[in-house]
SEKOLDO-144874 format. One record per residue (C-alpha): residue in one letter; x, y, z. Coordinates in pm, 1 decimal. Each point is the difference from the previous one (the first is absolute). Example, Ala and Ser with C-alpha at 12.3 -4.5 7.8 and 13.67 -1.06 7.14 Angstrom:
BEGIN
site aa=A | x=1230.0 | y=-450.0 | z=780.0
site aa=S | x=137.0 | y=344.0 | z=-66.0
This chain:
BEGIN
site aa=M | x=-1241.7 | y=2556.4 | z=-21.5
site aa=S | x=-10.2 | y=230.0 | z=-286.4
site aa=T | x=-306.4 | y=180.0 | z=-189.4
site aa=V | x=134.9 | y=29.2 | z=-360.4
site aa=S | x=-213.0 | y=-143.0 | z=-272.4
site aa=N | x=53.4 | y=-299.7 | z=-188.4
site aa=K | x=255.8 | y=102.7 | z=-238.6
site aa=S | x=99.7 | y=-353.8 | z=-126.6
site aa=P | x=118.3 | y=-22.5 | z=-328.7
site aa=Q | x=-206.7 | y=-117.3 | z=-315.4
site aa=H | x=131.6 | y=-353.8 | z=-23.0
site aa=S | x=48.5 | y=-194.7 | z=-346.8
site aa=V | x=-192.9 | y=-348.5 | z=148.5
site aa=N | x=-321.7 | y=-22.0 | z=26.2
site aa=R | x=-163.1 | y=-158.0 | z=300.3
site aa=E | x=-169.1 | y=-300.3 | z=-187.2
site aa=K | x=376.5 | y=-68.0 | z=-121.1
site aa=L | x=117.3 | y=35.2 | z=357.3
site aa=Q | x=-228.5 | y=-216.3 | z=122.9
site aa=Q | x=106.9 | y=-264.9 | z=-264.9
site aa=L | x=318.8 | y=100.9 | z=129.2
site aa=F | x=-68.0 | y=-47.5 | z=384.5
site aa=A | x=-162.9 | y=-339.5 | z=-63.2
site aa=H | x=305.7 | y=-136.4 | z=-202.7
site aa=G | x=229.9 | y=77.8 | z=308.8
site aa=N | x=-196.9 | y=-170.1 | z=238.4
site aa=K | x=-9.0 | y=-297.0 | z=-222.3
site aa=Q | x=347.5 | y=18.4 | z=-20.2
site aa=M | x=49.5 | y=85.0 | z=379.6
site aa=S | x=-203.4 | y=-329.4 | z=69.7
site aa=V | x=247.5 | y=-237.0 | z=-145.5
site aa=G | x=297.3 | y=151.7 | z=78.2
site aa=S | x=143.6 | y=194.9 | z=-331.5
site aa=Y | x=41.5 | y=324.9 | z=279.3
site aa=D | x=244.6 | y=205.6 | z=-273.4
site aa=Y | x=-264.9 | y=-19.1 | z=-305.1
site aa=A | x=-322.4 | y=81.0 | z=259.2
site aa=N | x=230.0 | y=329.9 | z=96.6
site aa=E | x=1.3 | y=104.7 | z=-375.9
site aa=M | x=-407.2 | y=-21.2 | z=43.8
site aa=F | x=-4.4 | y=181.7 | z=352.0
site aa=I | x=235.3 | y=253.9 | z=-34.1
site aa=Q | x=-202.9 | y=152.3 | z=-336.1
site aa=C | x=-309.7 | y=-47.6 | z=207.2
site aa=V | x=161.8 | y=234.0 | z=286.1
site aa=L | x=174.8 | y=242.8 | z=-244.6
site aa=N | x=-341.2 | y=85.3 | z=-167.7
site aa=D | x=-236.3 | y=-30.1 | z=230.6
site aa=P | x=165.2 | y=139.8 | z=336.2
site aa=A | x=-329.6 | y=44.1 | z=165.2
site aa=N | x=-96.7 | y=-381.1 | z=21.4
site aa=P | x=92.5 | y=-169.0 | z=326.3
site aa=I | x=-53.6 | y=-299.9 | z=-134.6
site aa=Y | x=284.0 | y=-18.9 | z=-232.0
site aa=L | x=197.0 | y=164.3 | z=230.0
site aa=K | x=-25.1 | y=-331.6 | z=246.7
site aa=S | x=38.1 | y=-220.7 | z=-298.3
site aa=F | x=322.0 | y=137.1 | z=-66.8
site aa=L | x=131.2 | y=19.1 | z=348.6
site aa=A | x=-132.5 | y=-368.5 | z=48.4
site aa=N | x=158.4 | y=-151.9 | z=-298.4
site aa=L | x=318.0 | y=175.4 | z=79.7
site aa=K | x=40.3 | y=-128.3 | z=337.5
site aa=K | x=-66.0 | y=-351.6 | z=-75.6
site aa=K | x=259.8 | y=27.5 | z=-308.7
site aa=Y | x=282.3 | y=54.4 | z=223.0
site aa=G | x=-156.7 | y=-221.0 | z=288.1
site aa=D | x=-109.8 | y=196.6 | z=247.9
site aa=K | x=319.6 | y=165.5 | z=101.1
site aa=K | x=83.5 | y=340.5 | z=49.2
site aa=K | x=289.2 | y=110.4 | z=-220.9
site aa=K | x=240.2 | y=260.4 | z=181.5
site aa=G | x=179.1 | y=292.4 | z=-140.8
site aa=L | x=-202.3 | y=153.6 | z=-303.7
site aa=I | x=-28.5 | y=383.7 | z=-80.2
site aa=N | x=-262.3 | y=166.9 | z=278.9
site aa=F | x=-163.3 | y=281.9 | z=-207.4
site aa=I | x=-136.7 | y=147.6 | z=366.0
site aa=T | x=117.9 | y=155.3 | z=295.3
site aa=G | x=-150.8 | y=231.9 | z=217.7
site aa=S | x=-74.4 | y=235.8 | z=-216.3
site aa=G | x=16.4 | y=-126.6 | z=-265.0
site aa=K | x=-392.7 | y=39.9 | z=-84.9
site aa=K | x=86.7 | y=357.9 | z=-88.5
site aa=M | x=152.4 | y=-159.5 | z=-315.3
site aa=L | x=-309.1 | y=-156.8 | z=-114.0
site aa=S | x=-192.8 | y=318.7 | z=-124.1
site aa=K | x=249.6 | y=84.9 | z=-252.7
site aa=K | x=-53.7 | y=-279.9 | z=-254.1
site aa=P | x=-229.0 | y=-266.7 | z=171.5
site aa=D | x=-42.1 | y=-231.6 | z=-310.4
site aa=Q | x=361.7 | y=-33.3 | z=-46.2
site aa=I | x=52.7 | y=-96.9 | z=385.1
site aa=F | x=-293.1 | y=-232.3 | z=-12.6
site aa=K | x=192.4 | y=-181.3 | z=-313.2
site aa=T | x=338.2 | y=51.0 | z=183.4
site aa=A | x=-177.6 | y=-218.6 | z=275.4
site aa=V | x=-141.1 | y=-212.9 | z=-143.1
site aa=E | x=307.4 | y=-143.0 | z=-222.3
site aa=T | x=193.6 | y=4.2 | z=316.0
site aa=L | x=-229.0 | y=-260.5 | z=151.6
site aa=K | x=47.4 | y=-248.5 | z=-274.8
site aa=S | x=253.5 | y=-70.5 | z=175.1
site aa=N | x=-44.7 | y=89.2 | z=371.5
site aa=P | x=-419.2 | y=-59.2 | z=90.7
site aa=W | x=137.7 | y=108.8 | z=338.9
site aa=D | x=161.8 | y=326.9 | z=-43.6
site aa=V | x=-162.7 | y=230.0 | z=259.3
site aa=G | x=188.5 | y=350.8 | z=-201.9
site aa=S | x=-203.7 | y=-147.4 | z=-365.2
site aa=L | x=-308.9 | y=-112.4 | z=211.2
site aa=L | x=-26.6 | y=355.3 | z=177.8
site aa=S | x=77.0 | y=154.6 | z=-306.3
site aa=A | x=-244.4 | y=-165.9 | z=-259.8
site aa=G | x=-291.0 | y=73.4 | z=274.6
site aa=G | x=153.4 | y=366.8 | z=41.0
site aa=A | x=-29.5 | y=57.3 | z=-397.7
site aa=C | x=-339.6 | y=-247.7 | z=-4.1
site aa=E | x=-172.2 | y=331.5 | z=242.7
site aa=E | x=154.5 | y=256.2 | z=-211.2
site aa=L | x=-183.3 | y=-166.9 | z=-291.4
site aa=G | x=-332.7 | y=-14.1 | z=184.1
site aa=H | x=-8.8 | y=-383.0 | z=45.7
site aa=H | x=2.7 | y=-13.9 | z=375.5
site aa=D | x=-116.2 | y=-318.3 | z=87.6
site aa=V | x=278.5 | y=-130.7 | z=-179.7
site aa=A | x=271.2 | y=152.0 | z=191.5
site aa=I | x=-167.6 | y=-114.8 | z=314.6
site aa=E | x=40.9 | y=-337.2 | z=-158.1
site aa=Y | x=399.2 | y=84.0 | z=-47.6
site aa=Y | x=34.6 | y=124.3 | z=332.7
site aa=K | x=-136.5 | y=-253.9 | z=145.6
site aa=A | x=245.4 | y=-218.0 | z=-211.7
site aa=A | x=270.3 | y=217.6 | z=116.3
site aa=V | x=-90.0 | y=-83.9 | z=396.9
site aa=D | x=-33.7 | y=-366.0 | z=-80.9
site aa=S | x=370.8 | y=1.7 | z=-141.6
site aa=E | x=103.8 | y=111.8 | z=290.7
site aa=P | x=-208.0 | y=38.7 | z=301.3
site aa=F | x=207.7 | y=262.2 | z=222.9
site aa=H | x=89.5 | y=248.0 | z=-297.9
site aa=L | x=-74.8 | y=318.7 | z=169.4
site aa=E | x=-40.5 | y=204.9 | z=-330.9
site aa=A | x=-241.2 | y=-294.9 | z=-109.4
site aa=N | x=-222.0 | y=22.9 | z=284.5
site aa=R | x=-15.2 | y=359.6 | z=17.4
site aa=I | x=-134.4 | y=17.4 | z=-349.6
site aa=C | x=-201.9 | y=-311.8 | z=-26.8
site aa=G | x=-152.6 | y=125.3 | z=375.4
site aa=A | x=-53.2 | y=347.1 | z=-171.3
site aa=A | x=-207.4 | y=-156.1 | z=-286.1
site aa=L | x=-168.5 | y=-174.0 | z=224.2
site aa=R | x=-164.6 | y=203.9 | z=173.2
site aa=E | x=-103.5 | y=228.6 | z=-274.4
site aa=I | x=-237.3 | y=-258.6 | z=-104.5
site aa=A | x=-113.1 | y=-73.4 | z=384.1
site aa=D | x=219.1 | y=-329.9 | z=37.7
site aa=Y | x=53.8 | y=96.1 | z=375.4
site aa=D | x=123.7 | y=-311.7 | z=130.8
site aa=G | x=246.4 | y=-103.8 | z=-338.1
site aa=A | x=123.2 | y=362.2 | z=65.9
site aa=L | x=54.5 | y=-65.0 | z=379.8
site aa=A | x=136.6 | y=-331.5 | z=-136.4
site aa=C | x=284.7 | y=214.5 | z=-105.9
site aa=V | x=18.7 | y=215.5 | z=273.9
site aa=H | x=86.2 | y=-283.7 | z=251.6
site aa=R | x=263.4 | y=-136.2 | z=-217.5
site aa=I | x=187.3 | y=330.5 | z=-14.2
site aa=L | x=-64.8 | y=-0.1 | z=334.7
site aa=K | x=190.0 | y=-311.8 | z=43.6
site aa=T | x=289.4 | y=92.1 | z=-205.7
site aa=K | x=32.6 | y=348.9 | z=123.1
site aa=P | x=-153.2 | y=18.1 | z=349.6
site aa=G | x=-93.2 | y=351.9 | z=135.5
site aa=D | x=2.2 | y=138.8 | z=-364.0
site aa=Q | x=-246.4 | y=321.3 | z=114.0
site aa=D | x=-151.1 | y=14.5 | z=-361.0
site aa=A | x=-96.1 | y=-380.6 | z=-3.5
site aa=E | x=-174.6 | y=42.4 | z=331.6
site aa=K | x=-145.2 | y=328.4 | z=-63.8
site aa=L | x=-149.4 | y=-210.6 | z=-337.0
site aa=R | x=-130.8 | y=-242.8 | z=240.2
site aa=K | x=-187.7 | y=194.5 | z=256.3
site aa=D | x=-184.3 | y=169.5 | z=-297.5
site aa=L | x=-85.0 | y=-308.4 | z=-184.4
site aa=T | x=-135.4 | y=-178.9 | z=289.5
site aa=V | x=-202.3 | y=314.1 | z=22.5
site aa=E | x=-118.9 | y=46.8 | z=-372.5
site aa=K | x=-100.9 | y=-383.3 | z=52.2
site aa=T | x=-206.7 | y=35.9 | z=293.6
site aa=I | x=-157.3 | y=242.4 | z=-202.8
site aa=H | x=-41.1 | y=-191.2 | z=-307.8
site aa=K | x=-174.0 | y=-273.0 | z=145.7
site aa=G | x=-293.4 | y=251.8 | z=120.8
site aa=K | x=70.8 | y=43.2 | z=376.7
site aa=Y | x=-24.8 | y=362.0 | z=-104.9
site aa=A | x=-282.0 | y=-41.8 | z=-279.5
site aa=T | x=-188.2 | y=332.6 | z=66.8
site aa=G | x=247.6 | y=160.6 | z=-130.9
site aa=D | x=-4.1 | y=236.1 | z=286.6
site aa=S | x=327.6 | y=226.4 | z=-13.9
site aa=T | x=41.9 | y=-2.7 | z=312.0
site aa=Q | x=-32.3 | y=-359.8 | z=74.2
site aa=I | x=253.3 | y=-25.1 | z=-244.0
site aa=R | x=235.5 | y=270.3 | z=157.3
site aa=D | x=-31.0 | y=-178.6 | z=379.8
site aa=A | x=119.6 | y=-355.4 | z=-208.9
site aa=A | x=268.1 | y=137.4 | z=-129.5
site aa=T | x=156.3 | y=130.7 | z=344.6
site aa=K | x=-168.6 | y=-287.1 | z=244.9
site aa=P | x=214.2 | y=-261.8 | z=101.9
site aa=V | x=-70.1 | y=-317.9 | z=-166.1
site aa=I | x=120.6 | y=-327.9 | z=69.1
site aa=A | x=254.3 | y=-74.1 | z=-319.7
site aa=E | x=75.5 | y=-350.8 | z=-153.1
site aa=D | x=334.2 | y=44.9 | z=113.4
site aa=E | x=-100.1 | y=117.5 | z=388.4
site aa=D | x=-147.0 | y=-169.9 | z=284.1
site aa=V | x=-293.0 | y=171.8 | z=238.7
site aa=M | x=260.8 | y=174.2 | z=185.4
site aa=G | x=140.1 | y=171.8 | z=-317.1
site aa=R | x=399.6 | y=-226.2 | z=26.6
site aa=P | x=72.5 | y=-50.9 | z=-367.7
site aa=L | x=-7.7 | y=-363.0 | z=-96.9
site aa=T | x=276.1 | y=-178.4 | z=-124.3
site aa=Y | x=-34.4 | y=-57.1 | z=-387.7
site aa=L | x=-36.3 | y=-415.5 | z=151.6
site aa=E | x=-281.2 | y=98.8 | z=231.6
site aa=Q | x=-146.6 | y=194.2 | z=-233.7
site aa=V | x=-76.5 | y=-300.0 | z=-229.4
site aa=E | x=-83.5 | y=-231.1 | z=242.0
site aa=K | x=-256.9 | y=290.3 | z=158.0
site aa=R | x=-215.8 | y=-47.1 | z=-343.0
site aa=I | x=59.6 | y=-353.0 | z=-52.9
site aa=K | x=-195.3 | y=-23.2 | z=368.4
site aa=K | x=-259.4 | y=220.7 | z=-168.9
site aa=N | x=-53.6 | y=-169.4 | z=-286.2
site aa=P | x=124.4 | y=-332.1 | z=30.5
site aa=N | x=-128.3 | y=-144.1 | z=-340.3
site aa=D | x=232.7 | y=279.3 | z=-219.6
site aa=I | x=290.1 | y=-244.6 | z=-153.3
site aa=A | x=151.2 | y=346.4 | z=-85.9
site aa=N | x=113.3 | y=48.4 | z=349.4
site aa=Y | x=135.0 | y=-328.2 | z=29.4
site aa=L | x=236.4 | y=33.5 | z=-359.1
site aa=E | x=132.2 | y=322.1 | z=104.3
site aa=L | x=77.7 | y=-102.4 | z=315.4
site aa=A | x=173.3 | y=-353.0 | z=-167.9
site aa=Q | x=178.2 | y=187.1 | z=-259.5
site aa=H | x=175.0 | y=251.0 | z=273.5
site aa=F | x=96.7 | y=-279.7 | z=178.6
site aa=Y | x=103.5 | y=-176.4 | z=-341.8
site aa=Q | x=212.8 | y=259.5 | z=-94.0
site aa=Q | x=166.6 | y=17.6 | z=358.2
site aa=A | x=55.5 | y=-350.4 | z=-54.6
site aa=D | x=-169.6 | y=-74.4 | z=300.8
site aa=Y | x=-139.2 | y=-313.5 | z=-146.1
site aa=G | x=-173.7 | y=-137.5 | z=280.9
site aa=K | x=-206.5 | y=292.9 | z=67.2
site aa=S | x=-104.1 | y=32.6 | z=-374.1
site aa=E | x=-73.1 | y=-344.3 | z=-40.0
site aa=H | x=-281.2 | y=52.1 | z=310.7
site aa=Y | x=-124.4 | y=265.0 | z=-207.4
site aa=Y | x=-27.2 | y=-177.5 | z=-275.5
site aa=L | x=-184.7 | y=-325.0 | z=141.4
site aa=Q | x=-262.2 | y=232.2 | z=126.6
site aa=A | x=-28.6 | y=193.1 | z=-309.9
site aa=V | x=-14.9 | y=-376.5 | z=-250.4
site aa=P | x=-346.0 | y=-73.6 | z=170.0
site aa=L | x=-124.3 | y=352.0 | z=-55.6
site aa=S | x=87.1 | y=5.5 | z=-333.5
site aa=K | x=-151.9 | y=-358.0 | z=-57.7
site aa=N | x=312.6 | y=-155.2 | z=-111.0
site aa=S | x=92.1 | y=239.4 | z=-270.8
site aa=P | x=262.5 | y=-107.9 | z=-214.4
site aa=D | x=189.5 | y=309.8 | z=22.5
site aa=I | x=26.4 | y=44.4 | z=399.3
site aa=V | x=35.1 | y=-382.3 | z=50.8
site aa=E | x=318.6 | y=53.6 | z=-218.3
site aa=R | x=130.3 | y=299.5 | z=209.5
site aa=L | x=-63.0 | y=-239.5 | z=313.9
site aa=L | x=219.4 | y=-272.8 | z=-164.2
site aa=D | x=244.2 | y=202.7 | z=-125.7
site aa=T | x=35.7 | y=179.6 | z=320.6
site aa=Q | x=-7.1 | y=-389.7 | z=213.0
site aa=K | x=286.3 | y=-43.0 | z=-265.0
site aa=Q | x=246.8 | y=299.0 | z=140.3
site aa=K | x=-78.6 | y=-99.4 | z=307.6
site aa=L | x=132.1 | y=-351.6 | z=-43.4
site aa=H | x=263.2 | y=127.4 | z=-211.5
site aa=A | x=142.7 | y=258.5 | z=293.1
site aa=Q | x=-34.1 | y=-301.6 | z=271.3
site aa=V | x=203.9 | y=-218.6 | z=-198.5
site aa=L | x=254.9 | y=279.2 | z=-58.5
site aa=T | x=3.5 | y=20.7 | z=378.4
site aa=L | x=34.4 | y=-344.4 | z=91.0
site aa=K | x=293.6 | y=-11.8 | z=-232.3
site aa=E | x=212.5 | y=290.7 | z=182.6
site aa=K | x=-120.1 | y=-167.8 | z=350.1
site aa=F | x=159.6 | y=-310.2 | z=-126.2
site aa=E | x=342.2 | y=108.1 | z=-132.5
site aa=K | x=45.7 | y=165.1 | z=341.7
site aa=T | x=-133.1 | y=-308.5 | z=217.7
site aa=R | x=60.2 | y=-276.4 | z=-208.7
site aa=Q | x=-301.9 | y=-160.7 | z=176.9
site aa=D | x=-198.2 | y=-312.6 | z=-113.7
site aa=S | x=-310.5 | y=144.7 | z=67.4
site aa=T | x=53.1 | y=295.4 | z=-164.1
site aa=K | x=79.2 | y=-163.5 | z=-293.8
site aa=T | x=-322.3 | y=-247.8 | z=-5.5
site aa=E | x=-221.9 | y=303.7 | z=-12.1
site aa=F | x=223.0 | y=159.1 | z=-239.3
site aa=Y | x=-97.4 | y=-320.0 | z=-221.1
site aa=K | x=-301.9 | y=27.7 | z=131.7
site aa=T | x=-125.7 | y=374.3 | z=-126.7
site aa=K | x=204.5 | y=-25.1 | z=-281.0
site aa=E | x=-272.7 | y=-297.6 | z=-117.2
site aa=E | x=-273.0 | y=239.2 | z=63.7
site aa=Y | x=120.3 | y=278.9 | z=-165.9
site aa=D | x=69.2 | y=-224.7 | z=-298.9
site aa=A | x=-335.3 | y=-86.1 | z=-8.1
site aa=K | x=-175.9 | y=305.3 | z=124.4
site aa=N | x=216.9 | y=132.8 | z=-338.9
site aa=L | x=-162.4 | y=-294.8 | z=-243.4
site aa=E | x=-343.4 | y=114.8 | z=131.1
site aa=L | x=9.8 | y=357.6 | z=-80.9
site aa=A | x=192.8 | y=-73.1 | z=-321.7
site aa=Q | x=-308.7 | y=-242.9 | z=-72.9
site aa=H | x=-256.8 | y=235.4 | z=125.7
site aa=R | x=158.6 | y=274.0 | z=-266.7
site aa=I | x=-3.7 | y=-208.8 | z=-300.3
site aa=Q | x=-368.3 | y=-126.3 | z=98.4
site aa=H | x=-122.9 | y=347.1 | z=40.5
site aa=H | x=208.5 | y=225.7 | z=-247.1
site aa=P | x=-1.1 | y=-300.2 | z=-279.2
site aa=N | x=152.3 | y=260.9 | z=-251.1
site aa=H | x=304.2 | y=103.4 | z=218.0
site aa=A | x=304.2 | y=-75.8 | z=-128.2
site aa=G | x=188.8 | y=87.2 | z=266.2
site aa=Y | x=-168.1 | y=-204.4 | z=262.0
site aa=H | x=15.5 | y=-279.5 | z=-287.0
site aa=F | x=374.8 | y=53.2 | z=25.8
site aa=E | x=42.2 | y=7.5 | z=372.3
site aa=Y | x=-178.7 | y=-324.5 | z=31.1
site aa=G | x=173.6 | y=-198.9 | z=-275.7
site aa=V | x=315.3 | y=117.8 | z=265.7
site aa=L | x=-176.1 | y=-154.4 | z=257.5
site aa=L | x=-65.3 | y=-332.0 | z=-217.9
site aa=Q | x=333.3 | y=-18.3 | z=-126.9
site aa=Q | x=183.7 | y=27.5 | z=336.4
site aa=R | x=-253.8 | y=-319.4 | z=119.1
site aa=K | x=198.9 | y=-181.1 | z=-312.1
site aa=Q | x=-413.4 | y=-10.8 | z=-149.4
site aa=I | x=128.2 | y=104.2 | z=-343.1
site aa=K | x=-227.1 | y=-88.9 | z=-243.7
site aa=E | x=-253.9 | y=183.7 | z=243.7
site aa=A | x=237.7 | y=278.7 | z=0.4
site aa=I | x=62.6 | y=-31.3 | z=-395.8
site aa=T | x=-350.4 | y=64.6 | z=-17.2
site aa=E | x=-26.6 | y=367.1 | z=185.8
site aa=F | x=303.5 | y=106.8 | z=-149.5
site aa=Q | x=-185.3 | y=-19.3 | z=-345.4
site aa=L | x=-241.0 | y=193.1 | z=146.3
site aa=A | x=215.3 | y=242.3 | z=101.0
site aa=K | x=212.9 | y=75.4 | z=-319.5
site aa=T | x=-306.8 | y=182.5 | z=-155.0
site aa=E | x=58.3 | y=283.0 | z=220.4
site aa=M | x=292.1 | y=165.1 | z=-282.8
site aa=T | x=174.8 | y=134.0 | z=324.3
site aa=R | x=65.2 | y=-337.3 | z=185.1
site aa=K | x=36.6 | y=-193.1 | z=-339.5
site aa=G | x=404.7 | y=-51.0 | z=90.0
site aa=E | x=5.9 | y=-108.1 | z=304.4
site aa=C | x=-288.4 | y=-219.5 | z=-35.3
site aa=L | x=185.7 | y=-147.9 | z=-337.4
site aa=L | x=292.9 | y=-26.7 | z=244.6
site aa=A | x=-193.9 | y=-209.7 | z=264.1
site aa=L | x=-173.2 | y=-186.2 | z=-259.9
site aa=G | x=366.7 | y=-116.7 | z=-122.7
site aa=Q | x=111.7 | y=-121.8 | z=350.3
site aa=C | x=-331.9 | y=-189.7 | z=35.4
site aa=F | x=24.9 | y=-138.3 | z=-356.7
site aa=Q | x=377.9 | y=-101.9 | z=105.1
site aa=L | x=-67.1 | y=-146.9 | z=353.4
site aa=I | x=-244.4 | y=-226.0 | z=-215.1
site aa=K | x=231.3 | y=-125.8 | z=-242.6
site aa=Q | x=-139.6 | y=188.1 | z=-314.0
site aa=T | x=333.1 | y=147.1 | z=-93.3
site aa=K | x=-94.0 | y=131.2 | z=-295.4
site aa=L | x=-304.5 | y=209.7 | z=41.6
site aa=A | x=232.4 | y=127.7 | z=342.9
site aa=M | x=261.1 | y=158.7 | z=-257.6
site aa=T | x=-243.8 | y=132.3 | z=-227.7
site aa=H | x=-164.7 | y=191.5 | z=328.8
site aa=Y | x=312.9 | y=121.1 | z=142.1
site aa=Q | x=83.1 | y=147.3 | z=-402.8
site aa=D | x=-313.7 | y=145.0 | z=19.4
site aa=A | x=31.3 | y=125.3 | z=351.9
site aa=V | x=387.3 | y=184.4 | z=-117.6
site aa=V | x=-219.3 | y=167.4 | z=-273.6
site aa=A | x=-301.1 | y=129.1 | z=250.0
site aa=L | x=244.7 | y=131.4 | z=333.9
site aa=S | x=125.7 | y=275.8 | z=2.6
site aa=D | x=347.5 | y=45.2 | z=212.7
site aa=G | x=-6.0 | y=-115.6 | z=319.6
site aa=E | x=50.4 | y=-290.2 | z=226.7
site aa=H | x=-304.4 | y=-196.3 | z=-185.6
site aa=K | x=200.9 | y=59.2 | z=-312.3
site aa=K | x=337.5 | y=-148.6 | z=139.1
site aa=K | x=-204.7 | y=-317.9 | z=116.3
site aa=A | x=-168.4 | y=-0.3 | z=-325.7
site aa=L | x=366.9 | y=-25.3 | z=-177.2
site aa=Y | x=138.4 | y=-167.2 | z=245.5
site aa=L | x=-258.6 | y=-283.0 | z=11.5
site aa=A | x=21.7 | y=9.0 | z=-403.6
site aa=A | x=368.1 | y=-55.9 | z=-1.8
site aa=R | x=29.6 | y=-282.6 | z=247.9
site aa=L | x=-256.3 | y=-177.6 | z=-175.1
site aa=A | x=127.1 | y=55.6 | z=-326.3
site aa=F | x=295.4 | y=-183.5 | z=159.1
site aa=E | x=-178.8 | y=-298.4 | z=94.7
site aa=L | x=-179.4 | y=-22.0 | z=-330.0
site aa=E | x=363.6 | y=7.1 | z=-166.7
site aa=D | x=-75.4 | y=362.4 | z=-197.5
site aa=Y | x=322.9 | y=120.8 | z=52.6
site aa=E | x=-57.4 | y=297.7 | z=-252.3
site aa=K | x=-346.9 | y=109.4 | z=172.0
site aa=S | x=194.7 | y=-49.8 | z=338.6
site aa=E | x=250.7 | y=225.1 | z=-81.1
site aa=E | x=-208.7 | y=227.7 | z=-150.1
site aa=Y | x=-238.2 | y=23.7 | z=336.3
site aa=G | x=347.8 | y=13.9 | z=242.0
site aa=H | x=190.7 | y=247.9 | z=-199.6
site aa=Q | x=-367.6 | y=247.2 | z=22.0
site aa=L | x=-2.0 | y=-56.0 | z=346.3
site aa=A | x=361.8 | y=49.1 | z=132.3
site aa=A | x=-63.0 | y=368.5 | z=-231.8
site aa=I | x=-224.8 | y=84.5 | z=307.5
site aa=D | x=134.0 | y=-190.3 | z=235.7
site aa=F | x=336.3 | y=-273.8 | z=18.5
site aa=S | x=-23.1 | y=-38.5 | z=338.7
site aa=Y | x=-349.3 | y=-138.6 | z=-25.6
site aa=K | x=37.1 | y=-410.4 | z=220.3
site aa=D | x=230.9 | y=-187.2 | z=-228.6
site aa=L | x=-7.7 | y=126.1 | z=-314.7
site aa=G | x=371.2 | y=11.9 | z=-69.7
site aa=E | x=-2.6 | y=-328.6 | z=119.7
site aa=L | x=-284.4 | y=-88.1 | z=-246.6
site aa=L | x=163.4 | y=183.8 | z=-277.4
site aa=D | x=307.7 | y=-94.7 | z=28.8
site aa=K | x=-144.4 | y=-377.9 | z=-8.1
site aa=V | x=-167.8 | y=135.6 | z=-316.2
site aa=A | x=327.5 | y=96.7 | z=-206.6
site aa=Q | x=131.5 | y=-355.9 | z=64.5
site aa=K | x=-255.0 | y=-163.8 | z=-132.4
site aa=R | x=-10.4 | y=215.0 | z=-319.1
site aa=H | x=377.1 | y=-9.6 | z=-63.1
site aa=N | x=-10.9 | y=-405.8 | z=41.6
């Protein structure tokens, strides 16, 4: 890592003020006001870049805001040799990277860029947190693993550094630099554990050249596959939950949900039924059932066998039940997560549990990014229970809240059609014309506008 001394600027906000902002940000995050919380956290991060707690809350809040769904396509500030530019103006690079993370907390380039700037400023511990976040975002990103592995090596976190190297070799088998680093790290780890604690230079030199049975080799020196390496670690320490989670996530990413479920089922009791691990298991089981539903549907379309049709509907029922179980688990353990309330509301609406769905959509609309969708859904729910005035009010509010897109078109269409049914032909025409300006071919809009015109002329 860089040995540059701490060069961070004089901060205009004192630590007492930052702590007040931090406490207020946590309070806002707990009630789902993620945008407001972000205003607090970003001031903390920018004014005290050496504080890892501020960073972790900043990123956690943003991930909750975006519903833990990775965003694609934003600018990467760093590639292979990009770290060279960080030594020029680390303060400016840091601020630019953090500002970008506001829009995408999973952006690997910005995370690495912020970490590199922190190194230049002497904030080594926080730099490692940024690098770890980059690897968490894209576990098999080569540059992220190289940088993170090097940083972990310098603080003697050899297990963490070796994990980065293993991911590099999985992504790029035979990489000579990674192979050499793996062997070096294995020796350094052995020395660090004290097996050569006498400090005798001859013994240490011999250790560097003596064949070592590494984690990714068997007793005969045969290279082990990635899966064999993790299974080897499991046999060595069957109570280490991290290995089960690593394999579960690996198979999940490969869409092998059966094997992923197998390892999550072993991880759950080890975690003492951790809500987070249970949630991952439920999600994996849901994905497994969904894949089975699609396979059975395709099979039935080819064979038209009654047995396949029966199996399809049975599996579909199991999938719907698991989807509901996952949604219930999420709102129970994330009561302030607007996205989860919205998803649960949609499932309830599909099951015709309209009053219960209304409650969930009302809870979800507190998050500004979902307000328009929630208002649209509420309008549909109120219309289903014959509360037409309430439905019309929510459609009108949804039209204002939504930006251009399918939801906007749907809100305009439903508002125009309901206004027609309520014999408010002026409003029906107004919303119909707004929709026509966007998409005249939307459903039966042309026919509806003709009917409105006839009524207004009579």
